C-alpha positions as CSV (number, residue, x, y, z in Angstrom):
1,X,37.2,-47.5,11.5
2,X,35.0,-45.6,9.2
3,X,36.4,-42.3,7.9
4,X,34.0,-39.7,6.6
5,X,36.0,-37.4,4.4
6,X,33.1,-35.0,3.8
7,X,32.2,-34.3,7.4
8,X,34.0,-33.2,10.6
9,X,32.5,-34.0,14.0
10,X,33.1,-31.7,17.0
11,X,32.1,-33.4,20.3
12,X,31.4,-30.7,23.0
13,X,28.6,-29.7,25.3
14,X,25.3,-27.9,25.2
15,X,26.6,-24.5,26.5
16,X,29.3,-24.5,23.7
17,X,26.6,-25.3,21.1
18,X,24.4,-22.5,22.3
19,X,27.4,-20.1,22.1
20,X,28.2,-21.3,18.5
21,X,24.6,-20.9,17.3
22,X,24.1,-17.5,19.1
23,X,27.4,-15.9,18.0
24,X,28.0,-17.8,14.7
25,X,31.6,-18.3,15.7
26,X,34.0,-21.1,16.6
27,X,36.3,-20.4,19.5
28,X,39.9,-21.6,19.3
29,X,41.2,-22.7,22.7
30,X,44.5,-23.2,24.5
31,X,45.8,-26.8,24.2
32,X,47.7,-26.5,27.5
33,X,44.8,-28.2,29.4
34,X,44.5,-31.2,27.0
35,X,44.3,-34.6,28.7
36,X,46.9,-36.1,26.5
37,X,50.1,-34.5,27.9
38,X,52.2,-35.8,25.0
39,X,49.9,-34.0,22.7
40,X,50.0,-30.7,24.5
41,X,53.8,-30.9,24.9
42,X,54.2,-31.2,21.1
43,X,52.0,-28.1,20.7
44,X,54.2,-26.2,23.2
45,X,57.4,-27.4,21.4
46,X,55.9,-26.1,18.2
47,X,55.0,-22.8,19.7
48,X,58.4,-22.3,21.2
49,X,60.2,-23.4,18.0
50,X,58.2,-20.9,15.9
51,X,58.4,-18.1,18.5
52,X,54.7,-17.9,18.5
53,X,52.8,-15.7,21.0
54,X,49.6,-17.5,20.4
55,X,48.9,-21.2,19.5
56,X,45.3,-22.3,19.8
57,X,43.5,-25.3,18.4
58,X,40.2,-27.1,17.7
59,X,39.9,-30.8,17.3
60,X,37.4,-32.7,15.1
61,X,36.9,-36.3,14.2
62,X,36.5,-37.8,10.7
63,X,35.2,-41.0,12.3
64,X,31.6,-41.9,12.4
65,X,29.8,-41.9,15.8
66,X,31.6,-44.0,18.4
67,X,31.1,-44.7,22.1
68,X,34.6,-43.6,22.8
69,X,34.1,-40.1,21.3
70,X,30.9,-39.6,23.4
71,X,32.5,-40.8,26.6
72,X,35.8,-39.0,26.3
73,X,34.8,-35.7,24.6
74,X,31.1,-35.2,25.3
75,X,30.3,-37.3,28.4
76,X,27.0,-36.9,30.3
77,X,23.6,-35.8,29.3
78,X,24.7,-32.4,28.1
79,X,27.1,-33.8,25.5
80,X,26.7,-32.7,21.9
81,X,28.1,-33.7,18.6
82,X,28.1,-31.0,15.9
83,X,28.6,-32.4,12.4
84,X,30.2,-29.9,10.0
85,X,30.3,-30.0,6.2
86,X,34.1,-30.1,5.9
87,X,34.5,-28.2,2.7
88,X,32.2,-25.4,3.7
89,X,33.8,-25.0,7.1
90,X,37.4,-25.0,5.8
91,X,36.4,-22.6,3.0
92,X,35.0,-20.2,5.6
93,X,38.2,-20.5,7.7
94,X,40.5,-19.8,4.8
95,X,39.8,-16.1,5.1
96,X,41.7,-16.1,8.4
97,X,45.4,-16.1,7.5
98,X,46.5,-17.3,11.0
99,X,44.7,-20.6,10.5
100,X,46.0,-23.9,9.1
101,X,44.7,-27.4,9.3
102,X,45.4,-31.0,8.5
103,X,44.8,-34.6,9.4
104,X,46.6,-36.0,12.4
105,X,49.3,-38.6,11.7
106,X,49.6,-41.4,14.2
107,X,53.1,-42.9,14.9
108,X,54.2,-46.0,16.8
109,X,57.1,-45.7,19.2
110,X,58.9,-48.6,17.5
111,X,58.7,-46.7,14.2
112,X,60.0,-43.3,15.3
113,X,63.5,-43.9,14.1
114,X,62.3,-44.2,10.5
115,X,60.4,-40.9,10.7
116,X,61.9,-37.5,10.3
117,X,59.0,-35.0,10.1
118,X,59.6,-31.2,9.9
119,X,58.8,-29.1,12.9
120,X,55.7,-27.7,11.2
121,X,54.1,-31.1,11.5
122,X,54.4,-31.1,15.3
123,X,50.7,-30.0,15.9
124,X,49.6,-32.9,13.7
125,X,51.5,-35.8,15.3
126,X,50.1,-38.2,17.9
127,X,50.9,-41.6,19.3
128,X,49.4,-44.7,17.5
129,X,47.0,-45.7,20.4
130,X,44.9,-42.6,19.6
131,X,44.5,-43.4,15.9
132,X,40.9,-44.6,16.3
133,X,40.0,-41.0,17.0
134,X,40.7,-40.2,13.3
135,X,41.4,-36.6,14.3
136,X,41.4,-33.6,12.0
137,X,43.0,-30.5,13.7
138,X,42.6,-26.8,13.0
139,X,45.2,-24.5,14.6
140,X,45.4,-20.7,15.0
141,X,48.9,-19.2,15.4
142,X,50.2,-15.7,15.7
143,X,53.7,-14.2,16.3
144,X,52.2,-10.7,16.8
145,X,49.8,-10.9,19.8
146,X,49.2,-13.1,22.8
147,X,45.6,-14.3,23.1
148,X,44.0,-16.9,25.5
149,X,41.3,-17.7,23.0
150,X,40.1,-16.5,19.6
151,X,36.5,-16.6,18.1
152,X,36.3,-16.9,14.4
153,X,33.2,-16.2,12.4
154,X,31.6,-19.2,10.5
155,X,28.4,-19.4,8.5
156,X,25.9,-21.7,10.2
157,X,25.1,-23.3,6.9
158,X,28.3,-25.3,7.3
159,X,26.7,-27.2,10.1
160,X,25.0,-30.3,8.7
161,X,23.4,-31.6,11.9
162,X,23.4,-31.5,15.7
163,X,23.2,-34.8,17.7
164,X,22.2,-34.7,21.3
165,X,23.8,-37.1,23.9
166,X,22.6,-40.7,24.0
167,X,22.4,-40.2,27.7
168,X,20.0,-37.3,27.5
169,X,16.6,-38.6,28.6
170,X,14.0,-38.6,25.8
171,X,11.7,-36.6,28.0
172,X,14.3,-33.8,28.1
173,X,15.6,-34.0,24.6
174,X,12.3,-32.7,23.1
175,X,12.5,-29.6,25.3
176,X,16.1,-29.0,24.4
177,X,15.2,-29.1,20.7
178,X,12.5,-26.5,21.3
179,X,15.0,-24.2,23.0
180,X,17.5,-24.7,20.1
181,X,14.8,-23.8,17.6
182,X,14.3,-20.5,19.3
183,X,17.9,-19.4,18.7
184,X,17.9,-17.2,15.6
185,X,20.2,-19.1,13.3
186,X,18.8,-18.3,9.8
187,X,19.6,-21.9,8.8
188,X,17.9,-25.2,8.5
189,X,19.6,-27.8,10.7
190,X,18.6,-31.2,11.8
191,X,18.6,-31.9,15.5
192,X,18.3,-35.5,16.8
193,X,19.1,-37.6,19.8
194,X,21.8,-40.3,19.4
195,X,20.5,-43.8,19.5
196,X,24.0,-45.3,20.0
197,X,23.2,-47.1,23.3
198,X,19.5,-47.7,22.7
199,X,18.5,-48.4,19.1
200,X,15.2,-50.0,18.0
201,X,16.6,-51.5,14.8
202,X,19.3,-53.3,16.9
203,X,17.0,-54.5,19.6
204,X,14.5,-55.7,17.0
205,X,17.3,-57.7,15.4
206,X,17.9,-59.4,18.8
207,X,14.1,-60.1,19.2
208,X,14.0,-61.7,15.7
209,X,16.8,-64.1,16.7
210,X,14.8,-65.5,19.6
211,X,11.5,-65.5,17.6
212,X,9.9,-62.4,19.2
213,X,7.8,-60.0,17.0
214,X,9.3,-56.7,16.1
215,X,8.8,-53.8,18.4
216,X,6.7,-51.2,16.5
217,X,8.7,-48.2,17.8
218,X,10.5,-46.3,15.0
219,X,14.2,-47.1,14.8
220,X,14.9,-43.6,13.7
221,X,15.8,-40.8,16.2
222,X,13.3,-38.0,16.3
223,X,14.4,-35.1,14.1
224,X,13.4,-31.5,14.1
225,X,14.7,-28.8,11.9
226,X,16.0,-25.5,13.2
227,X,14.3,-22.7,11.3
């Protein structure tokens, strides 16, 4: 597992990306529909324990690109990975008093008897089988008002790059980049298509093993700045 402390990756889909770029906001969502029922239950326990009217969250990964993250959180050709500059993003969110954040701690069932976390840690605890996700979580909580979701302003300069799905056909990815370029962002982002499942550097390595010449295609994904 390779943790990147300076970046946070949000795996989502193309419509969500367009919304983020167009509105310059991140939308905090209800954890009630999360696939990991243990996780959503802990969130509900925390909400009830703190007498909160609203508890929303956004999940990020501190891990470098993995097949698991794409398949589970951004499956299909419309999947997107948004890489945020961690410090810039968290600095922007600090202006909202209802927000707090932290790394998720992963616990083994066999070790639970030796742990005695405080209730405020409930949103940041998960079972050990999920530790490869290297999750960083940001939560929005309020005792004053009940909200189904909350958009929070962010500067687009905190986005380092956008990676399109490795399952997006190359013939389509160029057109998608052109559409993204037309969204008025006022920033200079890099957009590329993931080469996770088809990488020229890797295939050329295989060719060299069996004595074949290198494929002359570039091993780098095509990149285009958003202006």
